[in-house]
N, C-alpha and C positions, 0 to 999 in steps of 0.2 A: 329120135327126133322126128319120127312120122307124125306122132300125136300133136307136136308144135305147129306143123303145117296145117294140119286139121283143124286145130283150134283157131289158128289165124283166119283160115278159110271161113269156118263157122261165124267167127265174130264180124268179118267183113260183109259176109251175107245178111246178118242180123242188122247191121248198120245200113246196107242199101236198101233193105225191105223197109225199115223204118223211115228212111228218107222219102222213099217212093209213098209210103203211106201217107206223109205229111203233105205231099204234093198232090195227092188225088182227092177227088170229091169224096163226100162223106160216105156213100154207099160203097164206092169202088175201094175205099180204104179198109173195110171190115174184113175182106178175105185176106188181105195183106197182113193186117194185125194179127190174126189167127195164125198164119204161116209164120210170122215172126216170132211169136210166142212159143210155138212148137220148135223152131231153130234155137231159141234161148235155152229151152229145155235140154236140146241135143248138146248145146256149148256146154252147159252146167254139168251134163253127164261126162262129156269129154274131159273136162277140167278135174272133176272129182275123181275120175278113174285114174288120173296121173298125178294128182297132187301128192299122194303118200310117196311117190318115188322122186319128188322135187327136193332139192335142197332147202334149207330154212329160208333164205332170201327170196327164191323163186316161189316157195310155199306161200309166202304172204302176198306176193304179187297175184298168185292164182287165186287165192282166197278173196281178194278184193275183186278180181274179175267175176267170181262166182257170185259175190255180192252184187255186183252191178247187174248181172244177169237175172238174179232174183228180183231185184228191183224193177227191172224191164218186165218181166212175167207179171209182177203184182200190177203194174201200170197198165200193161196190155190187157189184162183180165177186166180191170175197171173200164177201160175203154170200150170193150166188148160187151160188158153187162150194162153200161149206161148207154150205149148206142153212140155211134161215132158222133153224130150231130151234138149232143149234149156233152160229149167228152173231148170237144175240139181243143180246149186249152190243155188237155193232157198229152195230146199228139206231140207238141214240141218237147215236152218232158220225156216222151217214149223215144224220140230221137237223140235228144241228148244222152239219156241213159244208154242206148245202143252205142253211141259214139265212145262213152266213157267204159262200156264193157270191151269194145274192140280196142281202145288205146291200152286197156290194162292187159289184155291177153298178149299184144303185140310187145309190150314192156317186159312181161314175164318171159315171153319167148325169147327176146333179145337177151335177157340176163342169163336164162339158161344155156344160150348158145355161145355166151362170151365167158363162161364160168371156165377157169383154168383146171386142169385135171390135178388131184392131189399129188403133193410132193413136187410142184413146180414152182 
């Protein structure tokens, strides 16, 4: 269950960084977005390493979280490539996607910790 805590922490960090980037000025947001994209990659890696070990119900939720992290990475790369000034409309999408990823991770972790052992 250590990976579950790690996944939640990573997802919350991702969400916080995205919110901070949204609140910052254009040039100040750029390093935050780059950091958030790196953290999203870390989150995907953590989830991918543990997904094969998860039960079917949790597996689907982990896949959803990985998908949201992938969406976040793609949007973050777009923001970085276009420059924050031109990509301002994407910043809200970036923050929304980070929230979805974090929510999916929390939901998956909640499901995993509430599963009953076999035979009960």
